Jmol script that loads the backbone (N, CA, C; Angstrom):
load data "model"
ATOM      1  N   SER A   1       1.268  -1.229   0.065  1.00  0.00           N
ATOM      2  CA  SER A   1       0.402  -0.138   0.234  1.00  0.00           C
ATOM      3  C   SER A   1       0.970   1.344  -0.037  1.00  0.00           C
ATOM      4  N   PRO A   2       0.124   2.639  -0.534  1.00  0.00           N
ATOM      5  CA  PRO A   2       1.282   3.390  -0.319  1.00  0.00           C
ATOM      6  C   PRO A   2       1.665   4.163   1.133  1.00  0.00           C
ATOM      7  N   TYR A   3       0.576   3.505   1.984  1.00  0.00           N
ATOM      8  CA  TYR A   3       1.099   3.927   2.970  1.00  0.00           C
ATOM      9  C   TYR A   3       2.300   3.034   3.851  1.00  0.00           C
ATOM     10  N   ALA A   4       2.266   1.846   3.361  1.00  0.00           N
ATOM     11  CA  ALA A   4       3.061   1.451   3.861  1.00  0.00           C
ATOM     12  C   ALA A   4       4.598   1.519   3.011  1.00  0.00           C
ATOM     13  N   ARG A   5       4.400   1.864   1.935  1.00  0.00           N
ATOM     14  CA  ARG A   5       5.913   2.311   1.438  1.00  0.00           C
ATOM     15  C   ARG A   5       6.477   3.837   2.078  1.00  0.00           C
ATOM     16  N   ARG A   6       5.406   4.854   2.285  1.00  0.00           N
ATOM     17  CA  ARG A   6       5.925   5.872   2.779  1.00  0.00           C
ATOM     18  C   ARG A   6       6.835   5.746   4.309  1.00  0.00           C
ATOM     19  N   LEU A   7       5.982   4.515   5.021  1.00  0.00           N
ATOM     20  CA  LEU A   7       6.628   4.214   6.412  1.00  0.00           C
ATOM     21  C   LEU A   7       7.929   3.723   6.124  1.00  0.00           C
ATOM     22  N   ALA A   8       8.013   2.701   5.303  1.00  0.00           N
ATOM     23  CA  ALA A   8       9.105   1.947   4.932  1.00  0.00           C
ATOM     24  C   ALA A   8      10.257   2.844   4.236  1.00  0.00           C
ATOM     25  N   ALA A   9       9.731   3.929   3.723  1.00  0.00           N
ATOM     26  CA  ALA A   9      11.185   4.844   3.488  1.00  0.00           C
ATOM     27  C   ALA A   9      11.769   6.073   4.769  1.00  0.00           C
ATOM     28  N   LEU A  10      10.347   6.276   5.270  1.00  0.00           N
ATOM     29  CA  LEU A  10      10.458   7.063   6.403  1.00  0.00           C
ATOM     30  C   LEU A  10      11.609   6.107   7.204  1.00  0.00           C
ATOM     31  N   ARG A  11      11.399   4.819   7.682  1.00  0.00           N
ATOM     32  CA  ARG A  11      12.334   4.198   8.532  1.00  0.00           C
ATOM     33  C   ARG A  11      13.791   3.948   7.813  1.00  0.00           C
ATOM     34  N   THR A  12      13.510   3.710   6.275  1.00  0.00           N
ATOM     35  CA  THR A  12      14.885   3.821   5.791  1.00  0.00           C
ATOM     36  C   THR A  12      15.545   5.090   6.286  1.00  0.00           C
ATOM     37  N   ILE A  13      15.081   6.381   6.060  1.00  0.00           N
ATOM     38  CA  ILE A  13      15.809   7.843   6.642  1.00  0.00           C
ATOM     39  C   ILE A  13      16.089   7.847   7.809  1.00  0.00           C
ATOM     40  N   PHE A  14      15.265   7.187   8.492  1.00  0.00           N
ATOM     41  CA  PHE A  14      15.801   7.258  10.081  1.00  0.00           C
ATOM     42  C   PHE A  14      17.119   6.438  10.803  1.00  0.00           C
ATOM     43  N   ASP A  15      17.461   5.023   9.948  1.00  0.00           N
ATOM     44  CA  ASP A  15      18.095   4.117   9.980  1.00  0.00           C
ATOM     45  C   ASP A  15      19.236   4.675   9.959  1.00  0.00           C
ATOM     46  N   GLY A  16      19.442   5.814   9.224  1.00  0.00           N
ATOM     47  CA  GLY A  16      20.774   6.011   8.171  1.00  0.00           C
ATOM     48  C   GLY A  16      21.483   5.174   7.679  1.00  0.00           C
ATOM     49  N   THR A  17      20.904   4.074   7.132  1.00  0.00           N
ATOM     50  CA  THR A  17      21.631   3.246   6.848  1.00  0.00           C
ATOM     51  C   THR A  17      21.439   3.840   4.750  1.00  0.00           C
ATOM     52  N   THR A  18      20.778   4.958   4.577  1.00  0.00           N
ATOM     53  CA  THR A  18      21.163   5.151   2.893  1.00  0.00           C
ATOM     54  C   THR A  18      22.438   6.695   3.211  1.00  0.00           C
ATOM     55  N   ASP A  19      22.675   6.929   2.153  1.00  0.00           N
ATOM     56  CA  ASP A  19      23.640   8.546   1.721  1.00  0.00           C
ATOM     57  C   ASP A  19      22.460   9.399   2.128  1.00  0.00           C
ATOM     58  N   SER A  20      23.388  10.657   2.569  1.00  0.00           N
ATOM     59  CA  SER A  20      21.917  11.889   2.713  1.00  0.00           C
ATOM     60  C   SER A  20      21.369  12.324   1.391  1.00  0.00           C
ATOM     61  N   ILE A  21      22.144  11.963   0.066  1.00  0.00           N
ATOM     62  CA  ILE A  21      21.006  12.482  -1.033  1.00  0.00           C
ATOM     63  C   ILE A  21      20.184  11.580  -1.690  1.00  0.00           C
ATOM     64  N   HIS A  22      20.306  10.363  -1.082  1.00  0.00           N
ATOM     65  CA  HIS A  22      18.961   9.248  -1.454  1.00  0.00           C
ATOM     66  C   HIS A  22      18.135   9.754  -0.221  1.00  0.00           C
ATOM     67  N   GLN A  23      18.432   9.944   0.958  1.00  0.00           N
ATOM     68  CA  GLN A  23      17.781  10.345   2.127  1.00  0.00           C
ATOM     69  C   GLN A  23      16.824  11.383   1.590  1.00  0.00           C
ATOM     70  N   ARG A  24      17.289  12.861   1.274  1.00  0.00           N
ATOM     71  CA  ARG A  24      16.502  13.823   0.855  1.00  0.00           C
ATOM     72  C   ARG A  24      15.741  13.465  -0.662  1.00  0.00           C
ATOM     73  N   SER A  25      16.375  12.354  -1.205  1.00  0.00           N
ATOM     74  CA  SER A  25      14.967  12.181  -2.518  1.00  0.00           C
ATOM     75  C   SER A  25      14.227  11.269  -1.670  1.00  0.00           C
ATOM     76  N   MET A  26      13.948  10.471  -0.849  1.00  0.00           N
ATOM     77  CA  MET A  26      13.116   9.811  -0.590  1.00  0.00           C
ATOM     78  C   MET A  26      12.043  10.662   0.068  1.00  0.00           C
ATOM     79  N   LEU A  27      12.623  11.647   0.919  1.00  0.00           N
ATOM     80  CA  LEU A  27      11.615  12.500   1.811  1.00  0.00           C
ATOM     81  C   LEU A  27      11.301  13.431   0.832  1.00  0.00           C
ATOM     82  N   MET A  28      11.453  13.958  -0.265  1.00  0.00           N
ATOM     83  CA  MET A  28      10.849  14.530  -1.325  1.00  0.00           C
ATOM     84  C   MET A  28       9.932  13.827  -1.767  1.00  0.00           C
ATOM     85  N   GLN A  29      10.386  12.482  -2.208  1.00  0.00           N
ATOM     86  CA  GLN A  29       8.692  11.410  -2.855  1.00  0.00           C
ATOM     87  C   GLN A  29       8.135  11.422  -1.620  1.00  0.00           C
ATOM     88  N   ILE A  30       8.426  11.553  -0.119  1.00  0.00           N
ATOM     89  CA  ILE A  30       6.995  11.076   0.689  1.00  0.00           C
ATOM     90  C   ILE A  30       6.512  12.373   0.737  1.00  0.00           C
ATOM     91  N   TYR A  31       6.783  13.950   0.787  1.00  0.00           N
ATOM     92  CA  TYR A  31       6.063  15.046   0.554  1.00  0.00           C
ATOM     93  C   TYR A  31       5.373  14.443  -0.797  1.00  0.00           C
ATOM     94  N   GLU A  32       5.959  14.055  -2.062  1.00  0.00           N
ATOM     95  CA  GLU A  32       5.052  14.469  -2.981  1.00  0.00           C
ATOM     96  C   GLU A  32       3.572  13.269  -2.825  1.00  0.00           C
ATOM     97  N   SER A  33       3.850  12.526  -1.901  1.00  0.00           N
ATOM     98  CA  SER A  33       3.019  11.146  -2.083  1.00  0.00           C
ATOM     99  C   SER A  33       1.999  11.865  -0.595  1.00  0.00           C
ATOM    100  N   GLU A  34       2.434  12.825  -0.131  1.00  0.00           N
ATOM    101  CA  GLU A  34       1.381  13.166   0.799  1.00  0.00           C
ATOM    102  C   GLU A  34       1.105  14.907   0.393  1.00  0.00           C
ATOM    103  N   PRO A  35       0.506  14.981  -0.587  1.00  0.00           N
ATOM    104  CA  PRO A  35       0.510  16.280  -1.115  1.00  0.00           C
ATOM    105  C   PRO A  35      -0.414  17.345   0.178  1.00  0.00           C
ATOM    106  N   LEU A  36      -0.870  17.087   0.514  1.00  0.00           N
ATOM    107  CA  LEU A  36      -1.786  17.536   1.679  1.00  0.00           C
ATOM    108  C   LEU A  36      -1.307  17.876   2.748  1.00  0.00           C
ATOM    109  N   LEU A  37      -0.669  17.138   3.315  1.00  0.00           N
ATOM    110  CA  LEU A  37       0.638  17.068   4.039  1.00  0.00           C
ATOM    111  C   LEU A  37       1.666  17.786   4.279  1.00  0.00           C
ATOM    112  N   GLY A  38       2.356  17.531   3.119  1.00  0.00           N
ATOM    113  CA  GLY A  38       3.640  18.276   2.995  1.00  0.00           C
ATOM    114  C   GLY A  38       3.399  19.271   2.926  1.00  0.00           C
ATOM    115  N   GLY A  39       2.064  19.884   2.029  1.00  0.00           N
ATOM    116  CA  GLY A  39       2.179  21.476   1.352  1.00  0.00           C
ATOM    117  C   GLY A  39       2.114  21.771   2.643  1.00  0.00           C
ATOM    118  N   LEU A  40       1.019  21.223   3.780  1.00  0.00           N
ATOM    119  CA  LEU A  40       1.145  22.058   5.065  1.00  0.00           C
ATOM    120  C   LEU A  40       2.102  22.492   5.522  1.00  0.00           C
ATOM    121  N   PHE A  41       3.018  21.530   6.183  1.00  0.00           N
ATOM    122  CA  PHE A  41       4.335  21.301   6.307  1.00  0.00           C
ATOM    123  C   PHE A  41       5.256  22.270   6.006  1.00  0.00           C
ATOM    124  N   ALA A  42       5.021  22.581   4.359  1.00  0.00           N
ATOM    125  CA  ALA A  42       6.083  23.575   3.514  1.00  0.00           C
ATOM    126  C   ALA A  42       5.557  24.851   3.810  1.00  0.00           C
ATOM    127  N   ALA A  43       3.776  24.969   4.239  1.00  0.00           N
ATOM    128  CA  ALA A  43       3.485  26.496   4.303  1.00  0.00           C
ATOM    129  C   ALA A  43       3.675  26.918   5.975  1.00  0.00           C
ATOM    130  N   TRP A  44       3.589  25.832   6.794  1.00  0.00           N
ATOM    131  CA  TRP A  44       4.261  26.263   8.180  1.00  0.00           C
ATOM    132  C   TRP A  44       5.723  26.437   8.687  1.00  0.00           C
ATOM    133  N   ARG A  45       6.281  25.536   7.654  1.00  0.00           N
ATOM    134  CA  ARG A  45       7.628  26.302   7.645  1.00  0.00           C
ATOM    135  C   ARG A  45       8.111  27.482   7.264  1.00  0.00           C
ATOM    136  N   VAL A  46       7.348  27.811   6.071  1.00  0.00           N
ATOM    137  CA  VAL A  46       7.649  29.590   5.308  1.00  0.00           C
ATOM    138  C   VAL A  46       6.938  30.368   7.113  1.00  0.00           C
ATOM    139  N   GLN A  47       6.060  30.239   7.252  1.00  0.00           N
ATOM    140  CA  GLN A  47       5.501  30.922   8.264  1.00  0.00           C
ATOM    141  C   GLN A  47       5.999  31.187   9.413  1.00  0.00           C
ATOM    142  N   PHE A  48       6.908  30.096   9.986  1.00  0.00           N
ATOM    143  CA  PHE A  48       7.231  30.299  10.955  1.00  0.00           C
ATOM    144  C   PHE A  48       9.282  30.268  10.818  1.00  0.00           C
ATOM    145  N   GLY A  49       9.597  30.705   9.358  1.00  0.00           N
ATOM    146  CA  GLY A  49      10.791  30.778   9.222  1.00  0.00           C
ATOM    147  C   GLY A  49      11.846  29.709   9.103  1.00  0.00           C
ATOM    148  N   LYS A  50      11.339  28.658   9.042  1.00  0.00           N
ATOM    149  CA  LYS A  50      12.298  27.468   9.070  1.00  0.00           C
ATOM    150  C   LYS A  50      12.102  26.838   7.564  1.00  0.00           C
ATOM    151  N   GLU A  51      11.950  27.375   6.576  1.00  0.00           N
ATOM    152  CA  GLU A  51      12.185  27.052   5.130  1.00  0.00           C
ATOM    153  C   GLU A  51      13.387  26.829   4.573  1.00  0.00           C
ATOM    154  N   HIS A  52      14.277  27.476   5.155  1.00  0.00           N
ATOM    155  CA  HIS A  52      15.646  27.421   4.385  1.00  0.00           C
ATOM    156  C   HIS A  52      15.938  25.595   4.567  1.00  0.00           C
ATOM    157  N   PRO A  53      16.356  25.311   3.189  1.00  0.00           N
ATOM    158  CA  PRO A  53      17.070  23.985   3.169  1.00  0.00           C
ATOM    159  C   PRO A  53      17.640  23.415   4.355  1.00  0.00           C
ATOM    160  N   LYS A  54      18.468  24.249   4.876  1.00  0.00           N
ATOM    161  CA  LYS A  54      19.580  24.285   5.663  1.00  0.00           C
ATOM    162  C   LYS A  54      18.994  24.361   7.309  1.00  0.00           C
ATOM    163  N   TYR A  55      17.848  24.315   7.386  1.00  0.00           N
ATOM    164  CA  TYR A  55      17.054  24.828   8.709  1.00  0.00           C
ATOM    165  C   TYR A  55      17.671  23.433   9.846  1.00  0.00           C
ATOM    166  N   TYR A  56      17.296  22.273   9.186  1.00  0.00           N
ATOM    167  CA  TYR A  56      17.295  21.391   9.662  1.00  0.00           C
ATOM    168  C   TYR A  56      18.710  20.488   9.213  1.00  0.00           C
ATOM    169  N   ARG A  57      19.209  19.611  10.669  1.00  0.00           N
ATOM    170  CA  ARG A  57      20.590  19.602  10.053  1.00  0.00           C
ATOM    171  C   ARG A  57      20.820  18.469   8.944  1.00  0.00           C
ATOM    172  N   SER A  58      19.530  17.530   8.970  1.00  0.00           N
ATOM    173  CA  SER A  58      19.952  16.440   7.523  1.00  0.00           C
ATOM    174  C   SER A  58      18.629  16.054   7.072  1.00  0.00           C
ATOM    175  N   ALA A  59      18.871  15.584   6.284  1.00  0.00           N
ATOM    176  CA  ALA A  59      17.174  14.928   5.784  1.00  0.00           C
ATOM    177  C   ALA A  59      16.748  14.032   6.394  1.00  0.00           C
ATOM    178  N   GLN A  60      17.508  13.495   7.765  1.00  0.00           N
ATOM    179  CA  GLN A  60      16.960  12.426   8.356  1.00  0.00           C
ATOM    180  C   GLN A  60      16.612  13.322   9.749  1.00  0.00           C
ATOM    181  N   ASP A  61      16.986  14.289   9.981  1.00  0.00           N
ATOM    182  CA  ASP A  61      16.037  15.345  11.142  1.00  0.00           C
ATOM    183  C   ASP A  61      14.858  15.876  10.460  1.00  0.00           C
ATOM    184  N   GLU A  62      15.084  16.412   9.299  1.00  0.00           N
ATOM    185  CA  GLU A  62      13.702  16.939   8.556  1.00  0.00           C
ATOM    186  C   GLU A  62      12.530  15.805   8.460  1.00  0.00           C
ATOM    187  N   ALA A  63      13.073  14.398   8.484  1.00  0.00           N
ATOM    188  CA  ALA A  63      11.968  13.503   8.680  1.00  0.00           C
ATOM    189  C   ALA A  63      11.678  13.607   9.565  1.00  0.00           C
ATOM    190  N   ARG A  64      12.304  13.400  10.608  1.00  0.00           N
ATOM    191  CA  ARG A  64      11.605  13.271  11.778  1.00  0.00           C
ATOM    192  C   ARG A  64      10.772  14.420  12.261  1.00  0.00           C
ATOM    193  N   ARG A  65      11.524  15.265  11.997  1.00  0.00           N
ATOM    194  CA  ARG A  65      10.475  16.658  12.488  1.00  0.00           C
ATOM    195  C   ARG A  65       9.212  16.851  11.602  1.00  0.00           C
ATOM    196  N   TYR A  66       9.246  16.256  10.296  1.00  0.00           N
ATOM    197  CA  TYR A  66       7.873  16.097   9.607  1.00  0.00           C
ATOM    198  C   TYR A  66       6.902  15.212  10.142  1.00  0.00           C
ATOM    199  N   GLN A  67       7.529  14.213  10.784  1.00  0.00           N
ATOM    200  CA  GLN A  67       6.706  13.103  11.626  1.00  0.00           C
ATOM    201  C   GLN A  67       6.087  13.386  12.850  1.00  0.00           C
ATOM    202  N   ALA A  68       6.908  14.343  13.368  1.00  0.00           N
ATOM    203  CA  ALA A  68       6.771  14.679  14.850  1.00  0.00           C
ATOM    204  C   ALA A  68       5.338  15.978  14.419  1.00  0.00           C
ATOM    205  N   PHE A  69       5.630  16.503  13.506  1.00  0.00           N
ATOM    206  CA  PHE A  69       4.270  17.733  12.784  1.00  0.00           C
ATOM    207  C   PHE A  69       2.937  17.201  12.762  1.00  0.00           C
ATOM    208  N   LYS A  70       3.362  15.923  11.724  1.00  0.00           N
ATOM    209  CA  LYS A  70       2.134  14.933  11.817  1.00  0.00           C
ATOM    210  C   LYS A  70       1.150  14.387  12.623  1.00  0.00           C
ATOM    211  N   ASN A  71       2.250  13.959  13.539  1.00  0.00           N
ATOM    212  CA  ASN A  71       1.774  13.180  15.023  1.00  0.00           C
ATOM    213  C   ASN A  71       1.002  14.705  16.021  1.00  0.00           C
ATOM    214  N   ASN A  72       1.932  15.667  15.754  1.00  0.00           N
ATOM    215  CA  ASN A  72       1.090  17.307  16.717  1.00  0.00           C
ATOM    216  C   ASN A  72      -0.243  17.307  15.919  1.00  0.00           C
ATOM    217  N   LEU A  73       0.005  17.770  14.560  1.00  0.00           N
ATOM    218  CA  LEU A  73      -1.373  17.732  14.269  1.00  0.00           C
ATOM    219  C   LEU A  73      -2.234  17.074  14.257  1.00  0.00           C
ATOM    220  N   VAL A  74      -2.259  15.899  14.153  1.00  0.00           N
ATOM    221  CA  VAL A  74      -2.976  14.912  14.602  1.00  0.00           C
ATOM    222  C   VAL A  74      -3.735  14.599  15.865  1.00  0.00           C
ATOM    223  N   GLN A  75      -3.216  15.169  16.967  1.00  0.00           N
ATOM    224  CA  GLN A  75      -3.151  15.057  18.350  1.00  0.00           C
ATOM    225  C   GLN A  75      -3.799  16.562  18.646  1.00  0.00           C
ATOM    226  N   MET A  76      -3.476  17.619  17.652  1.00  0.00           N
ATOM    227  CA  MET A  76      -4.225  18.594  18.078  1.00  0.00           C
ATOM    228  C   MET A  76      -5.757  18.599  17.664  1.00  0.00           C
ATOM    229  N   ILE A  77      -5.891  18.668  16.652  1.00  0.00           N
ATOM    230  CA  ILE A  77      -7.113  18.427  15.699  1.00  0.00           C
ATOM    231  C   ILE A  77      -7.899  17.566  16.736  1.00  0.00           C
ATOM    232  N   SER A  78      -7.764  16.239  17.090  1.00  0.00           N
ATOM    233  CA  SER A  78      -8.342  15.507  17.502  1.00  0.00           C
ATOM    234  C   SER A  78      -9.142  16.138  19.098  1.00  0.00           C
ATOM    235  N   SER A  79      -7.650  16.741  19.985  1.00  0.00           N
ATOM    236  CA  SER A  79      -7.831  17.561  21.495  1.00  0.00           C
ATOM    237  C   SER A  79      -9.277  18.489  21.255  1.00  0.00           C
ATOM    238  N   PHE A  80      -8.770  19.279  20.085  1.00  0.00           N
ATOM    239  CA  PHE A  80      -9.646  20.356  19.944  1.00  0.00           C
ATOM    240  C   PHE A  80     -10.853  20.565  19.461  1.00  0.00           C
ATOM    241  N   ARG A  81     -10.906  19.601  18.798  1.00  0.00           N
ATOM    242  CA  ARG A  81     -12.501  18.936  18.430  1.00  0.00           C
ATOM    243  C   ARG A  81     -13.310  18.381  19.345  1.00  0.00           C
ATOM    244  N   ALA A  82     -12.591  17.704  20.104  1.00  0.00           N
ATOM    245  CA  ALA A  82     -13.089  17.162  21.644  1.00  0.00           C
ATOM    246  C   ALA A  82     -13.600  18.270  22.561  1.00  0.00           C
ATOM    247  N   ALA A  83     -12.936  19.226  22.503  1.00  0.00           N
ATOM    248  CA  ALA A  83     -13.184  20.577  23.599  1.00  0.00           C
ATOM    249  C   ALA A  83     -14.346  21.651  22.194  1.00  0.00           C
ATOM    250  N   GLY A  84     -14.383  21.319  20.828  1.00  0.00           N
ATOM    251  CA  GLY A  84     -15.179  22.429  20.579  1.00  0.00           C
ATOM    252  C   GLY A  84     -14.567  23.685  20.387  1.00  0.00           C
ATOM    253  N   LEU A  85     -12.985  23.698  20.463  1.00  0.00           N
ATOM    254  CA  LEU A  85     -12.420  24.901  19.911  1.00  0.00           C
ATOM    255  C   LEU A  85     -12.032  24.919  18.730  1.00  0.00           C
ATOM    256  N   HIS A  86     -11.217  26.160  17.982  1.00  0.00           N
ATOM    257  CA  HIS A  86     -10.243  26.504  16.945  1.00  0.00           C
ATOM    258  C   HIS A  86      -9.072  26.205  17.013  1.00  0.00           C
ATOM    259  N   LEU A  87      -8.745  25.465  16.201  1.00  0.00           N
ATOM    260  CA  LEU A  87      -7.405  25.233  16.134  1.00  0.00           C
ATOM    261  C   LEU A  87      -6.407  26.178  15.252  1.00  0.00           C
ATOM    262  N   ASN A  88      -4.975  26.039  15.618  1.00  0.00           N
ATOM    263  CA  ASN A  88      -4.200  27.130  15.359  1.00  0.00           C
ATOM    264  C   ASN A  88      -2.565  26.500  15.273  1.00  0.00           C
ATOM    265  N   ALA A  89      -1.915  26.367  14.370  1.00  0.00           N
ATOM    266  CA  ALA A  89      -0.335  25.591  14.272  1.00  0.00           C
ATOM    267  C   ALA A  89       0.610  26.877  14.645  1.00  0.00           C
ATOM    268  N   ASP A  90       1.626  26.331  15.622  1.00  0.00           N
ATOM    269  CA  ASP A  90       2.430  27.799  15.967  1.00  0.00           C
ATOM    270  C   ASP A  90       4.015  26.993  15.655  1.00  0.00           C
ATOM    271  N   GLU A  91       4.744  27.411  15.940  1.00  0.00           N
ATOM    272  CA  GLU A  91       6.467  27.654  15.548  1.00  0.00           C
ATOM    273  C   GLU A  91       6.775  26.294  16.218  1.00  0.00           C
ATOM    274  N   ARG A  92       6.025  25.700  17.335  1.00  0.00           N
ATOM    275  CA  ARG A  92       6.643  24.342  17.991  1.00  0.00           C
ATOM    276  C   ARG A  92       5.728  22.871  17.292  1.00  0.00           C
ATOM    277  N   MET A  93       5.412  23.190  16.097  1.00  0.00           N
ATOM    278  CA  MET A  93       4.372  21.860  15.448  1.00  0.00           C
ATOM    279  C   MET A  93       5.369  20.743  14.946  1.00  0.00           C
ATOM    280  N   ASP A  94       6.833  21.241  15.017  1.00  0.00           N
ATOM    281  CA  ASP A  94       7.659  20.198  14.863  1.00  0.00           C
ATOM    282  C   ASP A  94       8.706  19.460  15.672  1.00  0.00           C
ATOM    283  N   MET A  95       8.081  19.814  16.886  1.00  0.00           N
ATOM    284  CA  MET A  95       8.651  19.581  18.224  1.00  0.00           C
ATOM    285  C   MET A  95       8.305  18.245  18.684  1.00  0.00           C
ATOM    286  N   THR A  96       8.953  17.216  18.951  1.00  0.00           N
ATOM    287  CA  THR A  96       8.402  15.598  19.856  1.00  0.00           C
ATOM    288  C   THR A  96       7.823  15.767  20.942  1.00  0.00           C
ATOM    289  N   ARG A  97       6.838  15.288  21.187  1.00  0.00           N
ATOM    290  CA  ARG A  97       5.944  15.354  22.783  1.00  0.00           C
ATOM    291  C   ARG A  97       7.725  15.484  23.856  1.00  0.00           C
ATOM    292  N   ASP A  98       9.121  14.796  23.821  1.00  0.00           N
ATOM    293  CA  ASP A  98       9.413  15.006  24.955  1.00  0.00           C
ATOM    294  C   ASP A  98      10.346  16.272  24.648  1.00  0.00           C
ATOM    295  N   GLU A  99      10.301  17.336  23.498  1.00  0.00           N
ATOM    296  CA  GLU A  99      10.683  18.320  23.456  1.00  0.00           C
ATOM    297  C   GLU A  99       9.692  19.332  23.571  1.00  0.00           C
ATOM    298  N   LEU A 100       8.571  19.062  23.452  1.00  0.00           N
ATOM    299  CA  LEU A 100       7.601  19.970  24.222  1.00  0.00           C
ATOM    300  C   LEU A 100       7.622  20.016  25.625  1.00  0.00           C
ATOM    301  N   HIS A 101       7.604  19.024  26.331  1.00  0.00           N
ATOM    302  CA  HIS A 101       7.574  18.948  27.891  1.00  0.00           C
ATOM    303  C   HIS A 101       8.725  19.410  28.604  1.00  0.00           C
ATOM    304  N   THR A 102       9.899  19.631  27.486  1.00  0.00           N
ATOM    305  CA  THR A 102      11.044  20.618  28.291  1.00  0.00           C
ATOM    306  C   THR A 102      10.640  21.880  28.324  1.00  0.00           C
ATOM    307  N   LEU A 103       9.368  22.240  27.395  1.00  0.00           N
ATOM    308  CA  LEU A 103       9.743  23.629  27.436  1.00  0.00           C
ATOM    309  C   LEU A 103       8.672  24.169  28.828  1.00  0.00           C
ATOM    310  N   ALA A 104       8.788  25.193  29.461  1.00  0.00           N
ATOM    311  CA  ALA A 104       8.038  25.849  30.518  1.00  0.00           C
ATOM    312  C   ALA A 104       7.045  26.070  30.398  1.00  0.00           C
ATOM    313  N   HIS A 105       6.549  26.548  29.295  1.00  0.00           N
ATOM    314  CA  HIS A 105       5.101  26.591  28.988  1.00  0.00           C
ATOM    315  C   HIS A 105       4.064  25.582  29.082  1.00  0.00           C
ATOM    316  N   PHE A 106       5.187  24.188  28.640  1.00  0.00           N
ATOM    317  CA  PHE A 106       4.277  23.227  28.608  1.00  0.00           C
ATOM    318  C   PHE A 106       4.204  22.012  30.040  1.00  0.00           C
ATOM    319  N   ALA A 107       5.147  22.540  31.099  1.00  0.00           N
ATOM    320  CA  ALA A 107       5.704  22.044  31.888  1.00  0.00           C
ATOM    321  C   ALA A 107       4.143  21.743  32.997  1.00  0.00           C
TER     322      ALA A 107
END
end "model"
wireframe off; spacefill off
backbone 0.3
color backbone group
């Protein structure tokens, strides 16, 4: 399935068994296969000044941040819907749950 292929590509990027050029290519394929989420991530990066290709240390780091962004988006949507609230993405959307817990604002 397309989902299984994207998941396998992410795992390959995360495990670091491929070179950085191949990782970057795989990441671009993931963005293209998820046009809505990839587009949202791209727009969010522009909005918060994270669009420069060198912002993330590597394709592996960018893939990890993209996955965190998607996880946070799903969590945010479900939490806000349950509470009947309006949702808004901010500059912390690419942070993992552990990173968010280290911020005083979220402690």
